C-alpha positions as CSV (number, residue, x, y, z in Angstrom):
1,M,83.7,97.2,109.4
2,R,87.6,97.0,109.3
3,E,89.4,95.0,106.7
4,A,92.9,93.6,107.0
5,R,95.2,93.7,103.9
6,R,98.0,91.3,103.5
7,R,101.3,93.0,103.7
8,R,104.9,92.1,102.9
9,Y,107.5,93.4,105.4
10,L,111.3,93.5,105.8
11,M,112.8,92.9,108.9
12,C,116.4,92.4,110.5
13,R,116.9,90.0,113.4
14,P,118.7,92.2,116.3
15,T,121.7,89.8,116.6
16,Y,124.1,92.6,117.2
17,F,121.7,94.9,119.2
18,T,123.1,97.0,121.9
19,V,123.3,100.8,122.7
20,A,126.9,101.6,121.6
21,Y,126.3,105.2,121.2
22,E,123.6,108.0,122.0
23,I,121.7,109.7,119.1
24,N,118.3,109.9,120.4
25,P,116.9,110.6,124.0
26,W,116.0,107.0,124.5
27,M,119.6,105.8,124.1
28,H,121.8,105.6,127.3
29,K,125.1,103.7,126.9
30,D,125.1,103.2,130.7
31,V,121.8,101.2,130.8
32,P,122.5,97.6,130.2
33,T,121.0,95.9,127.1
34,D,120.0,92.3,126.9
35,T,120.5,91.2,123.3
36,A,119.0,87.8,123.8
37,R,115.9,89.4,125.2
38,A,115.7,91.7,122.2
39,V,116.0,88.7,120.0
40,A,113.2,87.0,121.8
41,Q,110.8,90.1,121.6
42,W,111.7,90.6,118.0
43,E,110.8,86.9,117.3
44,V,107.5,87.3,118.9
45,L,106.8,90.3,116.7
46,R,107.8,88.3,113.5
47,E,105.8,85.3,114.5
48,T,102.8,87.7,115.1
49,Y,102.9,89.0,111.4
50,L,103.2,85.5,110.1
51,A,100.2,84.4,112.3
52,L,98.2,87.2,110.8
53,G,99.0,86.1,107.3
54,H,101.6,88.6,106.3
55,T,104.8,87.9,104.5
56,V,107.9,88.7,106.4
57,E,111.5,88.8,104.4
58,L,114.8,89.0,106.3
59,V,117.8,91.0,105.6
60,D,120.9,89.8,107.3
61,P,122.2,91.8,110.3
62,L,125.7,93.1,110.2
63,P,128.2,93.3,113.0
64,G,129.0,97.0,114.0
65,L,125.4,98.1,113.1
66,P,123.3,97.7,116.4
67,D,120.5,99.7,114.9
68,M,120.0,97.6,111.8
69,V,117.0,96.1,113.5
70,Y,115.1,99.3,112.8
71,T,114.7,98.4,109.0
72,A,111.9,101.0,108.7
73,N,114.6,103.8,108.8
74,G,116.5,102.1,105.9
75,A,114.3,103.1,102.9
76,T,110.7,103.9,101.8
77,V,109.1,101.5,99.2
78,V,105.9,102.7,97.3
79,D,104.8,101.4,94.1
80,G,107.7,99.2,93.6
81,I,110.2,102.1,93.8
82,A,112.7,102.1,96.7
83,Y,113.8,105.5,97.8
84,T,117.1,105.0,99.8
85,A,117.8,106.4,103.2
86,K,120.4,108.9,103.8
87,F,121.1,108.9,107.6
88,R,122.0,112.1,109.6
89,Y,124.4,110.3,111.9
90,P,127.5,108.5,110.6
91,E,126.8,105.6,113.1
92,R,123.9,104.4,111.0
93,A,125.2,105.3,107.6
94,A,126.4,101.8,106.5
95,E,122.7,100.6,107.1
96,S,121.3,102.1,103.8
97,P,123.5,100.4,101.3
98,A,122.9,97.1,103.0
99,I,119.1,97.8,102.7
100,E,119.5,98.9,99.3
101,A,121.4,95.8,98.2
102,W,118.5,93.6,99.5
103,L,116.0,95.6,97.7
104,T,117.9,95.6,94.4
105,R,118.3,91.8,94.6
106,D,114.6,91.6,95.1
107,G,113.7,93.5,92.1
108,F,112.7,97.1,93.4
109,T,113.5,100.1,91.3
110,V,116.0,102.0,93.5
111,A,115.9,105.8,93.6
112,H,119.0,107.2,95.4
113,A,118.5,110.0,97.8
114,T,120.5,113.2,97.6
115,Q,118.8,114.7,100.8
116,I,119.1,113.7,104.5
117,N,116.0,111.4,105.1
118,E,115.5,108.3,107.4
119,G,113.2,106.1,105.5
120,E,109.7,105.2,107.0
121,G,110.8,106.7,110.2
122,D,109.9,110.0,108.7
123,I,108.1,109.2,105.6
124,L,104.6,107.6,106.0
125,F,102.2,106.4,103.2
126,T,98.5,107.0,102.8
127,E,96.7,106.9,99.6
128,R,95.7,110.5,100.1
129,A,99.3,111.9,100.5
130,I,102.6,110.9,101.8
131,L,103.1,112.4,105.4
132,A,106.7,113.5,105.8
133,G,108.3,114.5,109.0
134,T,111.2,117.0,109.6
135,G,112.6,118.7,112.6
136,F,115.3,116.3,113.9
137,R,116.4,113.8,111.5
138,S,115.1,114.2,107.9
139,D,115.8,117.5,106.1
140,H,112.8,119.4,104.7
141,A,114.5,119.3,101.3
142,S,114.0,115.6,101.1
143,H,110.2,116.3,100.9
144,L,110.4,117.6,97.3
145,E,112.8,114.8,96.4
146,I,110.1,112.3,97.8
147,Q,107.4,113.9,95.9
148,E,109.4,113.7,92.6
149,T,110.4,110.1,93.2
150,F,106.9,108.8,93.8
151,G,104.8,111.3,92.0
152,R,102.5,111.5,94.9
153,P,101.5,114.7,97.0
154,V,103.5,115.2,100.2
155,V,102.4,117.0,103.2
156,S,105.3,118.1,105.5
157,L,105.0,118.0,109.3
158,R,107.4,119.5,111.8
159,L,108.4,117.6,115.0
160,V,109.3,119.8,118.0
161,D,109.6,117.5,120.9
162,P,112.9,115.5,120.8
163,R,111.5,112.5,122.4
164,F,109.5,111.9,119.2
165,Y,112.6,112.4,116.8
166,H,110.9,110.4,114.0
167,L,107.4,110.9,112.6
168,D,106.6,107.2,113.3
169,T,107.1,107.8,116.9
170,A,104.4,110.3,117.0
171,L,102.0,109.2,114.3
172,A,100.8,105.9,112.9
173,I,98.8,105.1,109.7
174,L,95.8,103.0,110.7
175,T,94.1,102.6,107.2
176,D,95.7,103.3,104.0
177,D,93.0,105.7,102.9
178,H,92.4,108.0,105.7
179,L,92.7,107.2,109.4
180,I,95.6,108.0,111.5
181,A,96.5,108.3,115.2
182,Y,98.9,110.9,116.6
183,Y,100.2,112.7,119.6
184,P,99.6,116.4,118.9
185,G,102.3,117.5,121.5
186,A,105.0,116.1,119.3
187,F,104.2,118.7,116.4
188,S,104.5,122.4,115.8
189,A,101.2,124.5,116.1
190,G,101.0,124.8,112.3
191,S,101.5,121.2,111.9
192,Q,98.7,120.3,114.4
193,K,96.4,122.5,112.4
194,V,97.3,120.7,109.2
195,L,96.5,117.4,110.7
196,A,93.4,118.3,112.2
197,R,92.2,119.8,108.9
198,L,93.2,116.8,106.9
199,F,92.5,114.1,109.5
200,P,89.3,115.3,111.6
201,D,88.5,111.7,112.5
202,A,92.1,110.8,113.8
203,V,92.5,108.9,117.0
204,I,94.2,111.3,119.3
205,A,96.8,109.7,121.6
206,S,97.6,110.9,125.2
207,E,101.2,111.7,126.3
208,A,101.0,108.7,128.7
209,D,100.4,106.4,125.6
210,A,102.9,108.2,123.3
211,M,105.8,108.1,126.0
212,P,106.4,104.4,125.7
213,L,106.4,104.9,121.9
214,G,102.8,103.5,121.9
215,I,102.1,105.2,118.7
216,N,105.0,103.3,117.0
217,C,102.5,100.7,116.0
218,V,101.8,98.5,112.8
219,S,98.3,98.3,111.3
220,D,97.0,96.2,108.5
221,G,93.8,97.8,108.5
222,K,92.2,95.8,111.2
223,H,94.8,94.3,113.6
224,V,97.1,96.8,115.2
225,I,100.3,95.7,116.7
226,H,101.2,98.1,119.7
227,S,103.2,98.4,122.9
228,P,101.4,96.8,125.9
229,A,102.0,100.1,127.8
230,A,99.7,102.0,125.4
231,V,96.6,101.0,127.3
232,G,94.4,104.0,126.5
233,L,95.4,103.9,122.8
234,A,94.4,100.3,122.6
235,E,91.0,101.0,124.2
236,Q,90.5,103.8,121.6
237,L,91.4,101.5,118.8
238,R,88.9,98.8,119.9
239,E,86.3,101.4,120.2
240,R,86.9,102.2,116.4
241,G,86.6,98.7,115.4
242,F,90.4,97.7,115.4
243,E,91.8,94.5,117.0
244,P,94.7,95.8,119.1
245,I,97.4,93.1,119.8
246,A,100.0,94.0,122.4
247,V,103.6,93.0,121.7
248,D,106.5,93.7,124.1
249,T,109.3,95.5,122.5
250,S,110.6,96.9,125.7
251,E,114.1,95.9,125.1
252,L,114.4,97.4,121.7
253,L,112.8,100.6,123.2
254,K,116.4,101.2,124.8
255,G,117.4,102.0,121.1
256,G,114.5,104.4,120.6
257,G,112.3,102.0,118.6
258,G,109.2,99.8,118.7
259,A,107.2,97.6,116.5
260,K,106.9,100.1,113.6
261,C,110.7,101.1,113.7
262,C,111.4,97.2,113.2
263,T,109.1,96.8,110.1
264,L,109.7,98.1,106.6
265,E,106.6,97.7,104.3
266,L,107.4,96.6,100.8
267,R,104.8,98.0,98.6
268,T,104.8,96.8,94.9
269,A,101.5,98.1,93.3
270,P,98.4,99.6,94.2
271,L,95.8,97.4,96.0
272,S,93.9,95.0,93.8
273,P,90.3,94.0,94.2
274,G,90.0,91.1,96.6
275,E,93.6,91.5,98.0
276,H,92.4,91.3,101.6
277,L,92.9,88.9,104.5
278,S,90.2,86.5,105.0
279,T,89.0,83.8,107.3
280,W,91.4,81.8,109.3
281,G,92.6,78.6,107.9
282,S,93.6,75.4,109.5
283,G,96.9,74.2,110.6
284,A,99.2,77.3,110.3
285,G,96.4,79.6,111.1
286,R,96.8,82.0,108.4
287,L,94.5,84.5,106.9
288,R,93.7,84.0,103.2
289,G,91.5,85.4,100.3
290,H,89.0,88.1,101.0
291,A,88.1,90.5,103.8
292,I,87.1,89.3,107.3
293,H,83.9,91.0,108.2
294,D,83.3,91.9,111.9
295,D,80.4,89.7,112.3
296,E,82.5,86.8,111.2
297,A,85.5,87.7,113.3
298,D,83.5,88.2,116.4
299,G,82.2,84.6,116.4
300,P,83.8,81.5,117.7
301,G,85.1,80.7,114.2
302,D,87.1,77.5,113.7
303,G,86.9,76.9,117.5
304,H,89.4,79.6,118.4
305,P,88.9,81.4,121.7
306,H,90.1,84.8,120.3
307,G,87.2,86.0,118.3
308,G,87.8,83.6,115.4
309,R,91.4,83.8,115.3
310,P,94.1,81.4,116.9
311,A,96.3,82.6,119.9
312,M,99.2,85.0,118.9
313,P,102.7,83.7,119.8
314,G,103.1,83.7,123.5
315,E,99.4,84.1,124.1
316,H,97.1,81.9,126.1
317,P,93.6,81.0,125.4
318,G,91.3,83.7,127.0
319,H,94.0,86.3,127.0
320,A,93.9,89.3,124.4
321,G,97.5,90.3,124.5
322,V,100.9,89.1,123.0
323,T,103.8,88.9,125.5
324,A,107.3,88.0,124.9
């Protein structure tokens, strides 16, 4: 039985999205970008979170910062503490103070990074430990700083394939307590052994699913928002009791990001009893209250044709995916 927990996310509309420089293997200035299409895909992603009962906050986009849409890279927020990003490339440096200003206004305690790190791009939270990536963007020295900031154990993981330049392009947290998905080929031999030891029940993604950044997905504990191209991963998730929801972010992939890159989770305090998403309400179709049990969700529920939930944005009755 999977339980969905209500989340609070920070996102940034890709008003100024384009590929103006090349700082990862996915970026090519000679490949045209369609800003309007990027905005439309981003809107579907945002509306999907809202339909699932989550809260979405917005930080204003700034001209000259085309990658600001990837808010996950701008900070790491755990237990009400916001650890700021310190970007490796100067092209993105101004994103950090913009995100910091929003977090400060919202009441988070800000901890300023002195070491290079790229937020939740390389820092992923589980209750067991914080997983921290290094190899291309974030410095290994930031991992000790992260541990001191949050007072939680940190596990360092080395990335070795430049296509997976951030940890969140090769590894996804499916449940806060213990379950992850990852692509082994993105990691050093030692890091693969660490992951196998710590997470023996992990979902192992294929290169075919990893290559469209299919692992750059967002899970609330039950629903997993992922790239439509990650067909094999979606099937594995379904077999594990998750509800995969495909959302097209192919235009944003031109900048090297997917759903997770666009989504910074705002964690204020440990989960309190009963803080789970519940049955679908009427009208807005939001989740509320307590946990949805699989036997409830699998029924017709409220007359909806999608296993007890309303259709996602852009989804037609009888179809499981979400498209832009």
